[in-house]
C-alpha positions as MATLAB code, in Angstrom:
seq = 'MYKDLSITVIIPCLNEEQGVEKILRAMPGFVDEVVVVDNNSTDRTSEVAASLGAKVVREEVRGYGRAYKRGFASATSDLIITLDGDHSYPVDALSYLVEAFLHLEVDFLNASRFPVRDSRAMSFKNKFGNLVLSLVMSILFFRWIRDSQSGMWVFRRSILEGMKLESDGMAFSEEIKIEAILNPRVRFGEISIMYSSRVGETKLNAWRDGFQNIVFLLKKRFLR';
ca = [
       0.000    0.000    0.000;
       1.322    3.442   -0.937;
      -0.588    6.490    0.299;
      -3.825    4.505    0.548;
      -3.397    2.989   -2.928;
      -2.849   -0.747   -3.327;
      -0.229   -1.709   -5.909;
       0.246   -4.716   -8.171;
       3.492   -5.176  -10.104;
       3.165   -7.334  -13.235;
       6.244   -8.960  -14.763;
       5.937  -10.930  -18.032;
       8.687  -13.544  -18.294;
      10.031  -15.893  -20.919;
      13.054  -17.764  -19.553;
      14.058  -15.003  -17.129;
      14.997  -16.942  -13.990;
      18.100  -14.792  -13.377;
      16.468  -11.437  -14.019;
      13.262  -12.139  -12.118;
      15.223  -13.234   -9.059;
      17.106   -9.928   -8.979;
      13.858   -7.999   -9.418;
      11.942   -9.825   -6.700;
      14.763   -9.540   -4.191;
      14.779   -5.764   -4.737;
      10.979   -5.318   -4.716;
       9.975   -2.576   -2.237;
       7.802   -3.486    0.711;
       4.910   -1.181   -0.214;
       4.014   -3.396   -3.199;
       0.936   -5.436   -2.261;
       1.039   -8.028   -5.028;
       3.579   -9.224   -7.587;
       2.222  -11.174  -10.549;
       4.820  -13.016  -12.612;
       3.385  -14.216  -15.904;
       5.354  -17.242  -17.065;
       4.952  -17.164  -20.841;
       5.657  -20.889  -21.306;
       9.255  -20.749  -20.083;
      11.518  -23.771  -20.265;
      13.767  -22.722  -17.381;
      13.063  -22.275  -13.634;
      11.316  -18.892  -13.916;
       8.131  -20.097  -12.203;
       9.920  -21.915   -9.398;
      12.221  -18.990   -8.635;
       9.361  -16.467   -8.695;
       7.108  -18.565   -6.454;
       9.909  -19.175   -3.967;
      10.331  -15.419   -3.579;
       6.665  -14.770   -2.885;
       5.306  -13.834   -6.303;
       1.927  -14.941   -7.574;
       2.775  -16.991  -10.666;
       0.292  -17.358  -13.501;
       1.086  -19.225  -16.686;
       0.257  -18.204  -20.238;
       0.921  -21.110  -22.569;
       0.613  -19.095  -25.797;
       3.754  -17.049  -26.185;
       3.522  -13.339  -26.867;
       4.301  -10.117  -25.006;
       0.753   -8.809  -25.238;
      -0.705  -12.216  -24.477;
       1.305  -12.375  -21.262;
       0.237   -8.909  -20.169;
      -3.436   -9.582  -20.763;
      -3.159  -12.690  -18.583;
      -1.440  -10.629  -15.900;
      -4.038   -7.850  -16.010;
      -6.791  -10.413  -15.465;
      -5.022  -11.557  -12.284;
      -4.307   -8.115  -10.804;
      -6.401   -6.924   -7.870;
      -4.912   -3.549   -6.836;
      -5.773    0.104   -7.482;
      -2.564    0.742   -9.423;
      -0.659   -1.503  -11.809;
       3.069   -1.109  -12.412;
       4.755   -3.100  -15.183;
       8.348   -3.969  -15.927;
      10.173   -6.602  -17.944;
      11.641   -9.695  -16.318;
      15.150   -9.043  -17.603;
      16.090   -6.535  -14.842;
      16.630   -3.696  -17.325;
      14.028   -1.420  -15.708;
      14.737    0.178  -12.298;
      12.777   -1.684   -9.637;
      14.389    0.615   -7.074;
      12.619    3.582   -8.700;
       9.057    2.414   -8.070;
       8.442    4.965   -5.306;
       9.747    7.711   -7.614;
       7.356    6.582  -10.333;
       4.337    6.446   -8.038;
       5.189    9.872   -6.602;
       5.452   11.279  -10.137;
       2.159    9.598  -11.045;
       0.431   11.274   -8.089;
       2.143   14.643   -8.549;
       1.242   14.852  -12.251;
      -2.337   13.756  -11.452;
      -2.430   11.327  -14.379;
      -4.132    7.999  -14.976;
      -1.369    6.491  -17.123;
       2.330    7.264  -16.735;
       4.851    6.030  -19.302;
       8.454    5.564  -18.133;
      10.673    6.688  -21.013;
      14.121    5.138  -21.386;
      15.359    8.197  -23.270;
      17.805    9.771  -23.096;
      19.648    6.463  -22.555;
      22.319    7.278  -19.978;
      23.990    3.842  -19.961;
      25.601    3.400  -23.391;
      25.693   -0.389  -22.920;
      21.961   -0.689  -22.302;
      20.755   -0.228  -25.883;
      22.457   -0.693  -29.249;
      22.460    2.050  -31.880;
      20.160   -0.107  -34.031;
      17.608   -0.391  -31.232;
      17.865    3.315  -30.392;
      17.220    4.215  -34.016;
      14.341    1.755  -34.282;
      12.724    3.118  -31.132;
      13.076    6.670  -32.412;
      11.405    5.762  -35.718;
       8.541    3.908  -34.037;
       7.958    6.708  -31.527;
       8.024    9.308  -34.284;
       5.553    7.356  -36.452;
       3.212    6.851  -33.518;
       3.424   10.523  -32.541;
       2.591   11.660  -36.066;
      -0.254    9.191  -36.553;
      -1.936    9.934  -33.236;
      -1.111   13.643  -32.862;
       0.629   13.317  -29.492;
       4.371   13.400  -28.879;
       5.557   10.181  -27.237;
       9.246    9.960  -26.412;
       9.319    6.177  -25.925;
       6.462    4.261  -27.524;
       8.174    0.926  -26.832;
       8.823    1.297  -23.106;
       7.658   -1.658  -21.037;
       7.412    0.219  -17.732;
       4.140    1.971  -16.924;
       2.060    3.022  -13.933;
      -1.692    3.228  -14.413;
      -5.028    2.911  -12.663;
      -6.404   -0.591  -13.109;
      -9.880    0.882  -13.639;
      -8.919    2.375  -17.033;
      -8.474   -1.107  -18.525;
     -12.266   -1.377  -18.843;
     -12.279    1.306  -21.526;
      -9.385   -0.114  -23.551;
      -9.565   -2.265  -26.653;
      -6.335   -4.247  -26.452;
      -5.918   -6.613  -29.387;
      -2.193   -7.198  -29.913;
      -0.724  -10.423  -28.562;
       2.819   -9.475  -29.556;
       5.379   -6.724  -29.039;
       3.017   -4.110  -30.482;
       1.044   -4.360  -27.247;
       3.424   -1.839  -25.687;
       2.461    0.877  -28.149;
      -1.183   -0.192  -28.264;
      -1.841    0.347  -24.564;
      -0.360    3.858  -24.815;
      -2.490    4.628  -27.868;
      -5.616    3.491  -26.030;
      -4.672    5.744  -23.122;
      -4.014    8.888  -25.180;
      -7.136    8.452  -27.333;
      -9.432    8.226  -24.325;
     -10.484   11.768  -23.330;
     -11.146   10.566  -19.775;
      -7.592    9.272  -19.321;
      -4.838   11.707  -18.378;
      -1.520   10.622  -19.910;
       1.981   11.542  -18.754;
       5.584   10.544  -19.428;
       8.820   10.840  -17.437;
      12.384    9.595  -17.920;
      13.941    6.694  -16.020;
      17.332    5.025  -15.832;
      17.544    2.023  -18.164;
      20.287   -0.596  -17.865;
      21.596   -3.703  -19.603;
      19.367   -6.764  -19.521;
      20.182   -9.998  -17.693;
      20.006  -13.101  -19.874;
      19.367  -13.616  -23.570;
      17.355  -11.090  -25.565;
      14.095  -12.238  -27.174;
      13.767   -9.212  -29.465;
      14.152   -9.521  -33.229;
      14.727   -5.873  -34.084;
      13.929   -5.883  -37.817;
      10.968   -8.277  -37.666;
       9.406   -6.725  -34.575;
      10.036   -3.202  -35.833;
       8.311   -3.873  -39.156;
       5.367   -5.586  -37.452;
       5.005   -2.632  -35.090;
       4.893   -0.161  -37.998;
       2.200   -2.245  -39.704;
       0.259   -2.428  -36.450;
       0.404    1.347  -35.993;
      -0.995    1.920  -39.476;
      -3.816   -0.559  -38.906;
      -4.598    0.926  -35.509;
      -4.792    4.397  -36.988;
      -6.748    3.749  -40.171;
      -8.755    0.589  -39.464;
     -10.180    1.438  -36.037;
];
């Protein structure tokens, strides 16, 4: 509980036993519930997460968006905070994020990784790809977004009822932000965070995922 608000942290994981252990050991005490979504891992992600007190739910069909939708269905708190299971997002900054969320009086807060202060955390190719995707999304939806691909957000669980979330893949990250900014009843904000190098093997295919995200943005804009 943080200032009378209950908090659920959702962590989607695909073979992230090392990263999720580091995250859960650093999880602040004010978090009421941690939901680890095991997206059909073949390592010990579930066992490690459960041993450290997380609520583990399993999503057999792999996909970033698929995992998040399973996690949302299991969350019970007022606020939801998300972060990836690879330990690249700052779990020690959760109080800073919630304070910013309350200070800005928003309903959805996006944690931007830019400017990237750790040069090892993101390759030039990924930086460029993120810039292109954020620029395309900003132009299509008439709202400047610094980091459309960030996987760390704070939002009120109640706003999920008004969202139409269709993507089961990596495009889910941009889709949930689009749904937030298009809803006139949802106040959207964005702040910068420290982003660091991941633990474990990357699952991202930059060219494939980038192209699919561009296609998804165009469909979301013109085929709504």
